N, C-alpha and C positions, 0 to 999 in steps of 0.2 A: 389614583397613583399614590405611592408612598412618598412622604416627604423624606429628604435625604437624611435628616437626623434620625428618624425612626428606622429607616432602612439600615443605617450604620449600626444602630443598637442591635437590630435584628441580626445583622451580619456578625457582630461581635459574639452574640449568643451562639450562633451556628458554628463559628470558627472554634470557639471554646469547646463545644461539644466534640467536634472532630479531633481537636488536640487531645482531649482527655481519653478518647476512645481509640487512639492510634493502634494500641497493641491488639485490640479486637479486629480492627481492619486488616492488620498484618496476619493475624491468625486465619482470617477468611481467605486471604491470598494463599497462605500456606496450604490450606485444605484444597484449594483449586489447583495449585501447581502440582500437588501430589498425584493428580489424575493424569495418566499418560495419554492425553487425548490427541494423539498424533493421527491426523487424518490421511497422511500420505501412505503409511504402511498398513496393508489390509488386516494383519493380525491384531492391530490395536483398535479396529473400528468399534468393538464393543465398549472400549474405554471412552471413545468419543460420545457414544450414545449415553453412557453413564454420566458423562460430564454435562450433557444437555439436560438430563433429569435433575442434576444438582442445581444448575442455573435456573431451571423452571421452578424448583422448590424455593430458591432464594427470592424469586419475584413474587411467588404466592405469599410468602411470609410478609412481604411488603404490603400485601393487600391487593396486588394486581390480579386481573383475570388473565390466565395464561392458556394459550392454545398451542399445543405441540403439533405442528403440521407435518404429517407423514409425507415424505417425498418419494416413497418407493425404494427402488434399488438401481444400481448401475452395474454394467458389465466390465470386468477387468480384461486386460489384454489376453490372459490365459483362458478367457471364456467363463470364469467364475462370476456368479452374481453376488454382489455385496450390498447389504442394506445401506441406504443413505441415512445419516442422522436426521432427525426431524429439525425443523426450523421453529424457533420460539417467536410467536407473535403475542406480545404482552400489552396490557393496557391498564392504566391507572388514572382515574378521574375522567369525567365526561362533562365538565362545566362549560356550556357554550359561550360563557363570558370570557373564558381564558384561552390563550393560544395553546396549541397542541404541538409538543416537541417530540419527535421520534428519534430514538437513539439506535444506531447500528453498531454492533460489535461481534466478535467471534471468539469462541472458547476452544477451538482446536489449535494445535501447535505444530511447529516444524519438528522433524525427528531430532533426538538428542541422546547421546550415550556418554557416560562418564569418560570412557576411553578415547573419545574424540578430542580430548584435551580440556575437559572441564576441571576446574580446581575443586568443585563441590559436586555432590549428586544433583544432576539437573532437575530431578523431580522432588527435591527436598529444599524448600525455600530457606536460604541461609543468609543471615545478615553479617556482612563484613564491612567495617569502616563506613557505616551509613548506607551501604548498598544492599538491596535485596536480590540475591542471585537465584535464578531458577528459570527453567524453560517456560515461556509464556508470561513471565513477570511483566514485561513491557508490551509483548505482542501476543495476546491482546487481553489476557486475563486481568492484569492490573488496572488498565483503563476501564474495562467493563465493571469491575468491582467498585472502582472509585465513583463511577456514575451512580451505581445502585446505592452505595453508602451515602452519597450526597442526598439522594431522594429519601433514604431511610432516616437521615438526620432530621428532616422536617417532621417526619412521622413521630420520631422519638421525642421531639420537643413539643409535640402536639400543635404544630404550626399549620396554618392553611397551606395547601400546595399552591405555589405561585402559578403553575402551568399544569395542563394535562400531559401525561406521559404515555408514549408508546415505545415499545421495545421490539427490535428485530435482532435476534441473536442466532447465529448459525454455527455449524460445526464442520464446514467443508472449505473454509476460506483458503487454507494453505494448499488445498488440492484443486483450486479453481472455482470455488463457490458453486459446485454442481447443483442444479435445480433451483437456485435462488432467483435467476432472472424470470423463469416461468412463473414462480410463485408471486413475484412482484407484479407481473402482468395480470395475473388472476386477481390480485388483491387491490389493484389500482382504484377501482370504483368503490370498494368496500372499506378495507382496513385503512387505506391511505386517504380516503375521501376527505376526512376532517383534519388531516395532518397539515400544519402550517410550515414546519421547519424540520429538516433532517440534519442530525449531527453525527459525524463519524469520528471516532477517536482511535485511529489505527495507524498512526505514523509518528514521526519524531520531530523534535525541534531541530533547527539547523545547527545550533550551538549547544555546548554542554550546560550553559547557565541561563541563556536568555530565552524567555517564552516566545512561541511563534504560532501563527495561524496560517493554515495552508489553503490557497485559493485556486490552485491549478496543478495539473500533472500532464506529462507528455503521453502520447499514445505509443503504440508499437506495431510495426508491420514486419512480419518475419518472411524471409524469402529463401527459396531453394533454387540453386542454379546447377543443372545436371549436364554432364558431359560424358560421351563415350560409347564404347561397344563391348569388347571382351578382353580378359586378361591375356597379356603376351609377355614373353621372356625378353629381358632387355639386351641380352647378348645376340639373340636371333633377330630382333626387330629394332633395337635401339639405333637410331641414326637414319632409319629409312621410313619412319612413320610419324604422323601427327599424334603426339601423346596427349590423351585426355587431361591428365593432371597438369601438364604444361599449359594447355589451353585454359584450364580452370584457374590456375594461379594468375595468369595474365588478366583474366576477367575480374578476379577478386582484387587484384592490384589496381584496377582502373576505377575502383569505387570511391576511394577516399585518399586525400593527399597527406603528406607527413604532418601537417599541422591540423588534421582533423576535418578539413573542409570536404564536403561531399562533392564528388566530381560528376554527378549525374546532371545533365543539362536541365534547367528549369526547376530543379528541386526547391530552390529558395524563393521562387516567384510569388508563392501565395502565403509566405510566412507573415503573420501580422506585424505591422510596423510598430516600432517601439515608441510609445507616447512619452511626452515630457513627464506627465503625472506618474507613469509607470516607472520611468527612470529614477524619479525621486524615491520611490519605495526601496530601491536598491541601496541608496546612499546610507541610510540609517541601519541597515542590516548588520548584525554582529556576525562576522565570519572571519575566523582566524585561519589563514592559509596554513600556518605551521601546525596548528591543532588538527586541521583537516588532513594534513599529510600524515601526522602521527596516528590519527584514528584509522586511516586507511592503509598505512604502510607504503605510501607512494612517495618516490624520491622527488619527482618533478612534474608539475602540471604543464599543459600546453599554453596556459596563459598566466601572466604574472600579477594581475590585479583581481581583487575581489569581484568587481562588477563584471569583468570579462568572463571570469570563471562561472559566476552564477547565471549570466545571460546564456552562456553556451550549455549550461546544465539544464536550464529550465525552459527557455523560450526560443532556442534554435534547435533544429533537428540534428540528430547525430546518427552515424552509421557505425555499427560494430560487426566485425567478422567473428563468427562463433566456432567454426570448425569445418572439417572436410570428412564426409562419410565415404568409406570405400578406399581411402588411402591407407597404406601400411603405416601403423603408428606404434607398434610394439618395439621394445629395445632390440638392438642388433640390426643386421643387414638382411634384406630379402630382395633379391634383384628381380622384382616383378614390375611390369608396367601396368598399373591398375587400369582396368577397362572402363569401369563406370564410376565416376566420382561425383559427389554432390557437395557443393559449397553451401554453407549456411550463414546468412547474415541478417541483420535486422536494422530497421530505421525507426528511431524514436521520433514520431512526428508531432507537430505542434499546431495550435489553433489556426484555422483557415486552410490547412493542407487537406485536400480530399484524398481518401484512401485510393479511390479508383484512379485518380490522376497520378498519384505517387506510383502505383503499380505499373501504369502505362509507361511512365518515365523510366522506371527501372528496366522494364522489358526492352524498350526501344534502345536504351543506352547499351545494355549487354549484347543485344543483337548486332548493333552497329560495331562495337569493339570486336565481336566474334567474326563478323563478316570480313574484316580486314585481315584476319589470320588465314583465310582461304583453307580452313580445315574441313576435312570430310566428316569429322565427328558430329554427333547429334547434340544440339543445344536445347535444353528445356528449362524455362523459368516459371516458377510458380510462387504464389503467396498463400501458404497454407493457413496462416493465422494472423489476425490483426485485431487491434483494440484502439479505440479513438481517444484523443486527448480530452481533458476535462478542464473547464475554466469557470470559476464562480465570480459573482460580483462583490468586490471588496467593500462596496457601499451598502450591501444588504443589511437589514436590521440585525440579522444573525451575527454578522461580523462586528457591528457596532456594540452589541450586547457582550460578546465574548471579549472584545477589546477592553471594555469597561471593567469586566470581571477580573481580567488579568491585571489591570492597573490596580484594582483594589487589593488583590491577593499578593501579587509579586512586586507591586510598587513601581512598575515600569510598563511602557507600552510594548506590545509584542512586535516582533518582526513579521511582516507579511511575506510569506514565502511560497514558492511553488516546489513541485517535486519533479526530479529528472526522470523518475521511473513512472510506471503506469499504475494507476489506482482504479481498477475496473469498477469497484463498487460505487465510487463517487459518481462516475459517469452513468452507471446503470440506474442508480436512484434518481439522478437528475433527469435523465432521458425518459424513464418510464413514468415517474410520478409527477414530473414537471413542477416539483417543489424546490424551494431554496435549500441548497445543500452546503454544509460547511465541514471542513476537517479541522478538528480541535485537539491537537496532540498534547499529551502531558509528559511524554517520555523525552529524555535528553539525547543528544546526538551520539553519545558514547554508550548507549544502552546495549548495543550488540544484538539487535533482533536478528534471528536466523543464524547467529553464530554461537561459538562456545562462550560460556560465562555470560549469557544474557542476564540483564539486571534491570531493575528500576530503582532509583534511589528512594530511600524512605521519605526524603524531602519532597521529591516530585509526586510520589504516591499520595502523601497526606495533603500537600498544598494543592495537588490536582483535584482531590476530593472537594476542597474548599472552593476552588475556582469554578467547578461545576455547580456547586450550590449557589455561589454568587451569580453565576450566569443565569440560573433559573429566575432569580429576582430581577436581574437586568432585562431579560427578554419580556417578562411580564410587565415591566414599567414601560418599555419602548413600544410594545405591541399595541 
């Protein structure tokens, strides 16, 4: 193991190199952002494939062995077959004495057009007031490049690599990571057999300024509740029949109360109890309610304290109603009694809640509410889509190493945070490979991933590159 004094001299040398080469790293990001690798829109699929080739070249230049795995094609709703972009499996270093860290990232992006309300061309990286604006700057091209640049820094300074590296880089994350799960299953015994740790950097800090490490996310169970028979005229039938939409609204109204508590019996029974140690993690978290309101444009939250808000966002389930299919929703009046309506809602579930149990509780609750209405309409409840929650061990070596690296680079301990939304890849990697998984964000809370004027600040991009480099040294010392 390195003595702390030699490691700090080494860190100084590494950080200086990164500072001096800032503009090169920003040029790299500019080149990547210029590729419209939007995986959502079929006509841009060739751009995604071109982006995968660029990323593969970048890893080859590092000296990595790169395998572009062909995943075949997928069928669109209109029956058209579209090629899936390949997934990059890269590998650099095979020293059995060193730990192997696998990095996951994606180089596809959400759709973006200037006329959506961007101040700048979304595909031309533009620096304004220390912020680098462009689609993919923070989600996820910036973090992928920061990791690669950190590895490259060791090579440029002719330093020994502190760990062995593996890379999994995909181009379909924004469209649901098609084909990834199957590939991970196939590679479990081979590519992943010697991996010790998996790091994902595809999320954001909780605050604009304070670094964070993410150790959990909620799952998601989506439900359809269907009611009805055939369209009827409200003048001819209004007042003499059980209207499906009236039934449906009553059903949806029974799900959640005005302060956000889910009204489905038993739903909270298996939610993990809050431990004292866990509660302590919340105390030091930097979370400014006003800043969060400003970032989100929300006037008032259901809760008034930081702790209450974060607990309800991260470790308690929530239920959201998303819409009603089949109801008349255009402007103006149309006096129809819709025949068949489908209400759509979802439950973000948390550790220890079993999906099958949640599904049963939802079905039983809706059937019980519906039976009291004595309606002849048909009720059908289904759960077409679900994803499980994810939770990592905050005491894992991975988290220790990342925490030390953050302290070195940013001068403060990170917040340990969870995510209120669902992060399927973290769960997928953990379940399939059975390795230790960590989410290590470098983007700030106000980066605007998925929205107009997405950015990463120059500070976060460059310091993020340093923090990854410092992390490599820390994990090699701790392992």
